[in-house]
Every structure is written in structure tokens, then in C-alpha cells.
PDB file of N, CA, C and O in Angstrom:
ATOM      1  N   UNK A   1     125.808 102.270  87.844  1.00  0.00           N
ATOM      2  CA  UNK A   1     126.482 102.096  89.556  1.00  0.00           C
ATOM      3  C   UNK A   1     127.497 103.275  89.737  1.00  0.00           C
ATOM      4  O   UNK A   1     127.949 103.488  90.862  1.00  0.00           O
ATOM      5  N   UNK A   2     127.950 104.210  88.450  1.00  0.00           N
ATOM      6  CA  UNK A   2     128.622 105.199  89.119  1.00  0.00           C
ATOM      7  C   UNK A   2     127.633 105.797  89.679  1.00  0.00           C
ATOM      8  O   UNK A   2     127.861 106.065  90.859  1.00  0.00           O
ATOM      9  N   UNK A   3     126.718 106.084  89.335  1.00  0.00           N
ATOM     10  CA  UNK A   3     126.268 107.274  90.334  1.00  0.00           C
ATOM     11  C   UNK A   3     126.356 106.788  91.725  1.00  0.00           C
ATOM     12  O   UNK A   3     126.718 107.590  92.587  1.00  0.00           O
ATOM     13  N   UNK A   4     126.041 105.457  92.080  1.00  0.00           N
ATOM     14  CA  UNK A   4     125.960 105.070  93.424  1.00  0.00           C
ATOM     15  C   UNK A   4     127.224 105.549  93.765  1.00  0.00           C
ATOM     16  O   UNK A   4     127.179 106.779  93.721  1.00  0.00           O
ATOM     17  N   UNK A   5     128.153 105.216  94.033  1.00  0.00           N
ATOM     18  CA  UNK A   5     129.988 105.185  94.256  1.00  0.00           C
ATOM     19  C   UNK A   5     129.875 106.442  94.309  1.00  0.00           C
ATOM     20  O   UNK A   5     130.305 106.892  95.371  1.00  0.00           O
ATOM     21  N   UNK A   6     129.454 107.243  93.567  1.00  0.00           N
ATOM     22  CA  UNK A   6     129.650 108.825  93.870  1.00  0.00           C
ATOM     23  C   UNK A   6     128.774 109.250  94.903  1.00  0.00           C
ATOM     24  O   UNK A   6     129.154 110.286  95.448  1.00  0.00           O
ATOM     25  N   UNK A   7     127.554 108.691  95.405  1.00  0.00           N
ATOM     26  CA  UNK A   7     126.933 109.189  96.383  1.00  0.00           C
ATOM     27  C   UNK A   7     126.748 108.817  97.842  1.00  0.00           C
ATOM     28  O   UNK A   7     125.983 109.170  98.739  1.00  0.00           O
ATOM     29  N   UNK A   8     128.263 107.534  97.655  1.00  0.00           N
ATOM     30  CA  UNK A   8     128.345 106.497  98.851  1.00  0.00           C
ATOM     31  C   UNK A   8     128.793 107.151  99.920  1.00  0.00           C
ATOM     32  O   UNK A   8     128.246 106.818 100.971  1.00  0.00           O
ATOM     33  N   UNK A   9     129.874 108.236 100.015  1.00  0.00           N
ATOM     34  CA  UNK A   9     130.069 108.676 100.869  1.00  0.00           C
ATOM     35  C   UNK A   9     128.913 109.510 101.651  1.00  0.00           C
ATOM     36  O   UNK A   9     128.905 109.652 102.874  1.00  0.00           O
ATOM     37  N   UNK A  10     128.043 109.983 100.862  1.00  0.00           N
ATOM     38  CA  UNK A  10     126.514 111.086 101.751  1.00  0.00           C
ATOM     39  C   UNK A  10     125.694 110.143 102.507  1.00  0.00           C
ATOM     40  O   UNK A  10     125.324 110.305 103.670  1.00  0.00           O
ATOM     41  N   UNK A  11     125.267 108.468 101.241  1.00  0.00           N
ATOM     42  CA  UNK A  11     124.903 107.638 102.215  1.00  0.00           C
ATOM     43  C   UNK A  11     125.003 106.904 103.116  1.00  0.00           C
ATOM     44  O   UNK A  11     124.175 106.349 103.837  1.00  0.00           O
ATOM     45  N   UNK A  12     126.437 106.905 103.052  1.00  0.00           N
ATOM     46  CA  UNK A  12     126.852 105.714 104.587  1.00  0.00           C
ATOM     47  C   UNK A  12     126.269 106.369 105.399  1.00  0.00           C
ATOM     48  O   UNK A  12     125.390 105.837 106.078  1.00  0.00           O
ATOM     49  N   UNK A  13     126.686 108.084 105.600  1.00  0.00           N
ATOM     50  CA  UNK A  13     126.307 108.218 107.605  1.00  0.00           C
ATOM     51  C   UNK A  13     124.927 108.524 107.554  1.00  0.00           C
ATOM     52  O   UNK A  13     124.351 108.443 108.638  1.00  0.00           O
ATOM     53  N   UNK A  14     124.145 108.905 106.425  1.00  0.00           N
ATOM     54  CA  UNK A  14     122.632 108.515 106.509  1.00  0.00           C
ATOM     55  C   UNK A  14     121.993 107.737 106.759  1.00  0.00           C
ATOM     56  O   UNK A  14     120.999 108.049 107.414  1.00  0.00           O
ATOM     57  N   UNK A  15     122.213 106.120 106.344  1.00  0.00           N
ATOM     58  CA  UNK A  15     121.953 104.720 106.780  1.00  0.00           C
ATOM     59  C   UNK A  15     121.762 104.567 108.076  1.00  0.00           C
ATOM     60  O   UNK A  15     120.735 104.378 108.728  1.00  0.00           O
ATOM     61  N   UNK A  16     123.245 104.704 108.473  1.00  0.00           N
ATOM     62  CA  UNK A  16     123.359 104.885 109.916  1.00  0.00           C
ATOM     63  C   UNK A  16     122.936 105.647 110.722  1.00  0.00           C
ATOM     64  O   UNK A  16     122.494 104.972 111.651  1.00  0.00           O
ATOM     65  N   UNK A  17     122.838 106.464 110.872  1.00  0.00           N
ATOM     66  CA  UNK A  17     121.877 107.247 111.158  1.00  0.00           C
ATOM     67  C   UNK A  17     120.346 107.212 111.589  1.00  0.00           C
ATOM     68  O   UNK A  17     119.729 107.597 112.581  1.00  0.00           O
ATOM     69  N   UNK A  18     120.032 106.617 110.471  1.00  0.00           N
ATOM     70  CA  UNK A  18     118.453 105.689 110.717  1.00  0.00           C
ATOM     71  C   UNK A  18     118.808 104.874 111.403  1.00  0.00           C
ATOM     72  O   UNK A  18     118.755 104.939 112.631  1.00  0.00           O
ATOM     73  N   UNK A  19     119.516 103.352 110.345  1.00  0.00           N
ATOM     74  CA  UNK A  19     119.497 102.576 111.781  1.00  0.00           C
ATOM     75  C   UNK A  19     119.708 102.867 113.173  1.00  0.00           C
ATOM     76  O   UNK A  19     119.068 102.282 114.047  1.00  0.00           O
ATOM     77  N   UNK A  20     120.345 103.509 113.355  1.00  0.00           N
ATOM     78  CA  UNK A  20     120.443 103.540 115.723  1.00  0.00           C
ATOM     79  C   UNK A  20     119.442 104.787 116.174  1.00  0.00           C
ATOM     80  O   UNK A  20     119.341 105.208 117.326  1.00  0.00           O
ATOM     81  N   UNK A  21     118.933 105.140 115.354  1.00  0.00           N
ATOM     82  CA  UNK A  21     117.535 105.910 115.705  1.00  0.00           C
ATOM     83  C   UNK A  21     116.731 105.258 115.540  1.00  0.00           C
ATOM     84  O   UNK A  21     115.732 105.549 116.198  1.00  0.00           O
ATOM     85  N   UNK A  22     116.604 103.976 114.592  1.00  0.00           N
ATOM     86  CA  UNK A  22     115.227 103.105 114.656  1.00  0.00           C
ATOM     87  C   UNK A  22     115.723 102.013 115.706  1.00  0.00           C
ATOM     88  O   UNK A  22     114.702 101.399 116.017  1.00  0.00           O
ATOM     89  N   UNK A  23     116.907 101.431 116.463  1.00  0.00           N
ATOM     90  CA  UNK A  23     117.198 100.893 116.784  1.00  0.00           C
ATOM     91  C   UNK A  23     116.662 101.618 118.227  1.00  0.00           C
ATOM     92  O   UNK A  23     115.718 101.167 118.876  1.00  0.00           O
ATOM     93  N   UNK A  24     117.358 102.698 118.566  1.00  0.00           N
ATOM     94  CA  UNK A  24     116.518 102.993 120.163  1.00  0.00           C
ATOM     95  C   UNK A  24     115.120 103.842 120.307  1.00  0.00           C
ATOM     96  O   UNK A  24     114.537 104.341 121.269  1.00  0.00           O
ATOM     97  N   UNK A  25     114.895 103.783 119.096  1.00  0.00           N
ATOM     98  CA  UNK A  25     112.684 103.840 119.255  1.00  0.00           C
ATOM     99  C   UNK A  25     112.387 103.207 119.778  1.00  0.00           C
ATOM    100  O   UNK A  25     111.818 103.403 120.853  1.00  0.00           O
ATOM    101  N   UNK A  26     112.714 101.721 119.087  1.00  0.00           N
ATOM    102  CA  UNK A  26     112.049 100.361 118.988  1.00  0.00           C
ATOM    103  C   UNK A  26     112.953  99.661 120.955  1.00  0.00           C
ATOM    104  O   UNK A  26     112.746  99.025 121.988  1.00  0.00           O
ATOM    105  N   UNK A  27     113.724 100.290 120.348  1.00  0.00           N
ATOM    106  CA  UNK A  27     114.361  99.470 122.712  1.00  0.00           C
ATOM    107  C   UNK A  27     112.819 100.076 123.422  1.00  0.00           C
ATOM    108  O   UNK A  27     111.927  99.550 124.088  1.00  0.00           O
ATOM    109  N   UNK A  28     113.099 101.643 122.803  1.00  0.00           N
ATOM    110  CA  UNK A  28     112.402 102.166 123.928  1.00  0.00           C
ATOM    111  C   UNK A  28     110.792 102.328 124.246  1.00  0.00           C
ATOM    112  O   UNK A  28     110.347 102.753 125.312  1.00  0.00           O
ATOM    113  N   UNK A  29     109.910 101.855 122.976  1.00  0.00           N
ATOM    114  CA  UNK A  29     109.038 101.729 122.592  1.00  0.00           C
ATOM    115  C   UNK A  29     108.755 100.046 123.077  1.00  0.00           C
ATOM    116  O   UNK A  29     107.574  99.835 122.803  1.00  0.00           O
ATOM    117  N   UNK A  30     109.118  99.303 123.433  1.00  0.00           N
ATOM    118  CA  UNK A  30     109.016  97.746 124.005  1.00  0.00           C
ATOM    119  C   UNK A  30     109.479  97.644 125.035  1.00  0.00           C
ATOM    120  O   UNK A  30     109.652  96.563 125.597  1.00  0.00           O
ATOM    121  N   UNK A  31     109.875  99.119 125.653  1.00  0.00           N
ATOM    122  CA  UNK A  31     110.043  98.974 127.014  1.00  0.00           C
ATOM    123  C   UNK A  31     109.207  99.886 127.422  1.00  0.00           C
ATOM    124  O   UNK A  31     108.785  99.191 128.346  1.00  0.00           O
ATOM    125  N   UNK A  32     108.785 100.565 127.493  1.00  0.00           N
ATOM    126  CA  UNK A  32     107.368 101.532 128.251  1.00  0.00           C
ATOM    127  C   UNK A  32     106.689 101.300 127.600  1.00  0.00           C
ATOM    128  O   UNK A  32     106.819 101.325 126.376  1.00  0.00           O
ATOM    129  N   UNK A  33     105.639 100.963 128.288  1.00  0.00           N
ATOM    130  CA  UNK A  33     104.333 101.214 128.287  1.00  0.00           C
ATOM    131  C   UNK A  33     103.084 101.786 128.171  1.00  0.00           C
ATOM    132  O   UNK A  33     101.979 101.243 128.136  1.00  0.00           O
ATOM    133  N   UNK A  34     103.456 103.172 128.106  1.00  0.00           N
ATOM    134  CA  UNK A  34     102.319 104.199 128.515  1.00  0.00           C
ATOM    135  C   UNK A  34     103.377 105.319 127.142  1.00  0.00           C
ATOM    136  O   UNK A  34     104.605 105.258 127.199  1.00  0.00           O
ATOM    137  N   UNK A  35     102.679 106.240 126.033  1.00  0.00           N
ATOM    138  CA  UNK A  35     103.018 106.902 124.897  1.00  0.00           C
ATOM    139  C   UNK A  35     101.358 107.837 125.214  1.00  0.00           C
ATOM    140  O   UNK A  35     100.250 107.549 125.666  1.00  0.00           O
ATOM    141  N   UNK A  36     102.166 109.266 124.561  1.00  0.00           N
ATOM    142  CA  UNK A  36     101.904 110.531 124.623  1.00  0.00           C
ATOM    143  C   UNK A  36     100.148 110.112 124.512  1.00  0.00           C
ATOM    144  O   UNK A  36      99.288 110.232 125.384  1.00  0.00           O
ATOM    145  N   UNK A  37     100.013 109.557 123.008  1.00  0.00           N
ATOM    146  CA  UNK A  37      99.039 108.905 122.276  1.00  0.00           C
ATOM    147  C   UNK A  37      99.363 108.256 121.211  1.00  0.00           C
ATOM    148  O   UNK A  37     100.309 108.383 120.433  1.00  0.00           O
ATOM    149  N   UNK A  38      98.158 107.284 121.264  1.00  0.00           N
ATOM    150  CA  UNK A  38      98.723 106.043 120.208  1.00  0.00           C
ATOM    151  C   UNK A  38      98.917 104.778 121.348  1.00  0.00           C
ATOM    152  O   UNK A  38      98.707 104.750 122.560  1.00  0.00           O
ATOM    153  N   UNK A  39      99.560 103.446 120.109  1.00  0.00           N
ATOM    154  CA  UNK A  39      98.974 102.506 121.258  1.00  0.00           C
ATOM    155  C   UNK A  39     100.613 101.734 120.546  1.00  0.00           C
ATOM    156  O   UNK A  39     101.181 102.182 119.550  1.00  0.00           O
ATOM    157  N   UNK A  40     101.056 100.630 121.293  1.00  0.00           N
ATOM    158  CA  UNK A  40     102.413 100.138 120.392  1.00  0.00           C
ATOM    159  C   UNK A  40     102.814  99.689 119.218  1.00  0.00           C
ATOM    160  O   UNK A  40     103.883  99.835 118.626  1.00  0.00           O
ATOM    161  N   UNK A  41     101.672  99.025 118.894  1.00  0.00           N
ATOM    162  CA  UNK A  41     101.508  98.893 117.382  1.00  0.00           C
ATOM    163  C   UNK A  41     101.840  99.924 116.664  1.00  0.00           C
ATOM    164  O   UNK A  41     102.686  99.944 115.770  1.00  0.00           O
ATOM    165  N   UNK A  42     101.107 100.892 117.083  1.00  0.00           N
ATOM    166  CA  UNK A  42     101.225 102.014 116.246  1.00  0.00           C
ATOM    167  C   UNK A  42     102.269 102.467 116.481  1.00  0.00           C
ATOM    168  O   UNK A  42     102.677 102.124 115.372  1.00  0.00           O
ATOM    169  N   UNK A  43     103.234 103.001 116.968  1.00  0.00           N
ATOM    170  CA  UNK A  43     104.307 103.108 117.263  1.00  0.00           C
ATOM    171  C   UNK A  43     105.306 102.077 116.927  1.00  0.00           C
ATOM    172  O   UNK A  43     106.196 102.836 116.542  1.00  0.00           O
ATOM    173  N   UNK A  44     105.898 100.665 116.768  1.00  0.00           N
ATOM    174  CA  UNK A  44     106.545 100.138 116.396  1.00  0.00           C
ATOM    175  C   UNK A  44     106.072 100.125 114.426  1.00  0.00           C
ATOM    176  O   UNK A  44     106.948 100.005 113.569  1.00  0.00           O
ATOM    177  N   UNK A  45     104.691 100.261 114.109  1.00  0.00           N
ATOM    178  CA  UNK A  45     104.683 100.606 112.803  1.00  0.00           C
ATOM    179  C   UNK A  45     105.766 101.677 111.942  1.00  0.00           C
ATOM    180  O   UNK A  45     106.714 101.658 111.157  1.00  0.00           O
ATOM    181  N   UNK A  46     104.782 102.704 112.790  1.00  0.00           N
ATOM    182  CA  UNK A  46     105.704 104.409 112.465  1.00  0.00           C
ATOM    183  C   UNK A  46     107.174 104.546 112.503  1.00  0.00           C
ATOM    184  O   UNK A  46     107.928 105.206 111.789  1.00  0.00           O
ATOM    185  N   UNK A  47     107.464 103.551 113.781  1.00  0.00           N
ATOM    186  CA  UNK A  47     108.854 103.715 113.654  1.00  0.00           C
ATOM    187  C   UNK A  47     110.167 103.347 112.348  1.00  0.00           C
ATOM    188  O   UNK A  47     111.114 104.008 111.920  1.00  0.00           O
ATOM    189  N   UNK A  48     109.573 101.818 111.999  1.00  0.00           N
ATOM    190  CA  UNK A  48     109.601 101.027 111.179  1.00  0.00           C
ATOM    191  C   UNK A  48     109.711 101.645 109.741  1.00  0.00           C
ATOM    192  O   UNK A  48     110.677 102.125 109.147  1.00  0.00           O
ATOM    193  N   UNK A  49     108.587 101.498 109.433  1.00  0.00           N
ATOM    194  CA  UNK A  49     107.909 102.141 108.158  1.00  0.00           C
ATOM    195  C   UNK A  49     108.286 103.637 107.728  1.00  0.00           C
ATOM    196  O   UNK A  49     108.677 104.076 106.647  1.00  0.00           O
ATOM    197  N   UNK A  50     108.207 103.831 108.107  1.00  0.00           N
ATOM    198  CA  UNK A  50     108.615 105.830 107.984  1.00  0.00           C
ATOM    199  C   UNK A  50     110.012 106.204 108.479  1.00  0.00           C
ATOM    200  O   UNK A  50     110.400 107.171 109.134  1.00  0.00           O
ATOM    201  N   UNK A  51     110.743 104.992 107.893  1.00  0.00           N
ATOM    202  CA  UNK A  51     112.578 105.301 108.103  1.00  0.00           C
ATOM    203  C   UNK A  51     112.925 106.455 108.795  1.00  0.00           C
ATOM    204  O   UNK A  51     112.808 106.238 110.001  1.00  0.00           O
ATOM    205  N   UNK A  52     113.511 108.226 108.431  1.00  0.00           N
ATOM    206  CA  UNK A  52     114.301 108.410 109.487  1.00  0.00           C
ATOM    207  C   UNK A  52     113.229 109.267 110.077  1.00  0.00           C
ATOM    208  O   UNK A  52     113.623 109.514 111.217  1.00  0.00           O
ATOM    209  N   UNK A  53     111.901 109.935 109.855  1.00  0.00           N
ATOM    210  CA  UNK A  53     111.069 110.471 110.267  1.00  0.00           C
ATOM    211  C   UNK A  53     110.332 110.182 111.774  1.00  0.00           C
ATOM    212  O   UNK A  53     109.831 110.795 112.716  1.00  0.00           O
ATOM    213  N   UNK A  54     110.647 108.728 111.289  1.00  0.00           N
ATOM    214  CA  UNK A  54     109.345 107.572 112.325  1.00  0.00           C
ATOM    215  C   UNK A  54     109.857 107.922 113.085  1.00  0.00           C
ATOM    216  O   UNK A  54     109.312 108.930 113.535  1.00  0.00           O
ATOM    217  N   UNK A  55     111.265 107.488 113.906  1.00  0.00           N
ATOM    218  CA  UNK A  55     112.078 107.892 114.242  1.00  0.00           C
ATOM    219  C   UNK A  55     112.067 109.020 115.149  1.00  0.00           C
ATOM    220  O   UNK A  55     112.136 108.985 116.378  1.00  0.00           O
ATOM    221  N   UNK A  56     111.955 110.191 114.262  1.00  0.00           N
ATOM    222  CA  UNK A  56     112.392 111.219 115.808  1.00  0.00           C
ATOM    223  C   UNK A  56     110.276 111.974 115.554  1.00  0.00           C
ATOM    224  O   UNK A  56     109.860 113.093 115.856  1.00  0.00           O
ATOM    225  N   UNK A  57     109.680 111.083 115.081  1.00  0.00           N
ATOM    226  CA  UNK A  57     108.514 111.477 115.578  1.00  0.00           C
ATOM    227  C   UNK A  57     108.259 110.914 116.741  1.00  0.00           C
ATOM    228  O   UNK A  57     107.690 111.504 117.659  1.00  0.00           O
ATOM    229  N   UNK A  58     108.700 109.610 116.793  1.00  0.00           N
ATOM    230  CA  UNK A  58     108.110 109.187 117.802  1.00  0.00           C
ATOM    231  C   UNK A  58     109.177 109.842 119.357  1.00  0.00           C
ATOM    232  O   UNK A  58     108.549 109.867 120.416  1.00  0.00           O
ATOM    233  N   UNK A  59     110.647 110.308 119.406  1.00  0.00           N
ATOM    234  CA  UNK A  59     111.459 110.198 119.715  1.00  0.00           C
ATOM    235  C   UNK A  59     110.568 112.112 120.719  1.00  0.00           C
ATOM    236  O   UNK A  59     110.710 112.481 121.885  1.00  0.00           O
ATOM    237  N   UNK A  60     109.755 112.792 119.541  1.00  0.00           N
ATOM    238  CA  UNK A  60     109.628 113.902 119.804  1.00  0.00           C
ATOM    239  C   UNK A  60     108.382 114.415 120.567  1.00  0.00           C
ATOM    240  O   UNK A  60     108.405 115.240 121.480  1.00  0.00           O
ATOM    241  N   UNK A  61     106.899 113.576 119.867  1.00  0.00           N
ATOM    242  CA  UNK A  61     106.168 114.113 120.504  1.00  0.00           C
ATOM    243  C   UNK A  61     104.998 112.126 120.598  1.00  0.00           C
ATOM    244  O   UNK A  61     103.799 111.900 120.765  1.00  0.00           O
ATOM    245  N   UNK A  62     106.049 111.332 120.413  1.00  0.00           N
ATOM    246  CA  UNK A  62     105.410 110.393 121.123  1.00  0.00           C
ATOM    247  C   UNK A  62     105.446 109.791 122.471  1.00  0.00           C
ATOM    248  O   UNK A  62     104.433 109.189 122.828  1.00  0.00           O
ATOM    249  N   UNK A  63     106.343 109.851 123.187  1.00  0.00           N
ATOM    250  CA  UNK A  63     107.340 109.382 124.264  1.00  0.00           C
ATOM    251  C   UNK A  63     106.293 109.851 125.147  1.00  0.00           C
ATOM    252  O   UNK A  63     105.503 110.777 124.966  1.00  0.00           O
ATOM    253  N   UNK A  64     106.437 108.898 126.341  1.00  0.00           N
ATOM    254  CA  UNK A  64     105.834 109.664 127.879  1.00  0.00           C
ATOM    255  C   UNK A  64     106.977 109.859 127.962  1.00  0.00           C
ATOM    256  O   UNK A  64     107.973 109.282 127.525  1.00  0.00           O
ATOM    257  N   UNK A  65     106.656 111.478 129.079  1.00  0.00           N
ATOM    258  CA  UNK A  65     107.535 111.896 130.036  1.00  0.00           C
ATOM    259  C   UNK A  65     108.097 110.736 131.013  1.00  0.00           C
ATOM    260  O   UNK A  65     107.383 109.780 131.313  1.00  0.00           O
ATOM    261  N   UNK A  66     109.098 110.843 131.376  1.00  0.00           N
ATOM    262  CA  UNK A  66     109.303 109.783 132.459  1.00  0.00           C
ATOM    263  C   UNK A  66     109.933 111.132 133.875  1.00  0.00           C
ATOM    264  O   UNK A  66     110.242 110.745 135.002  1.00  0.00           O
TER     265      UNK A  66
END
């Protein structure tokens, strides 16, 4: 338990960043119909289950330019 308390100041910003990116990416996926490749279901699964890398992948290579 002491190990968790030691790393908590580092973990909290990472968790907040991950949740913020996931919420932003999910909102974008659900609002738009067109993607560079893949489907809405695929991008939802990637954003939710691949933690911090999933939303970054969607924002860089998945979303269609507006």
C-alpha cells in the first residue's frame, strides 16, 4: 500500500489525462459518421479498451478531416 501512496502524485494526472482523452474521443466518434478507415463500433472499442493509446490513435489517424 505504501508503494501506491508513493506513486499517487504521478498516477493522478495520467489517469485524468486518459479519462479526458477517452471522453473527448468518444464524443467525437459518436457525433460523426465518417472516418478515414474502420467503423464506429471499431473506433469505440479501440478508444475504450486500449487506454491512453486508443484515443490518441483515433485523433491522429482515425477521424476524418472536417
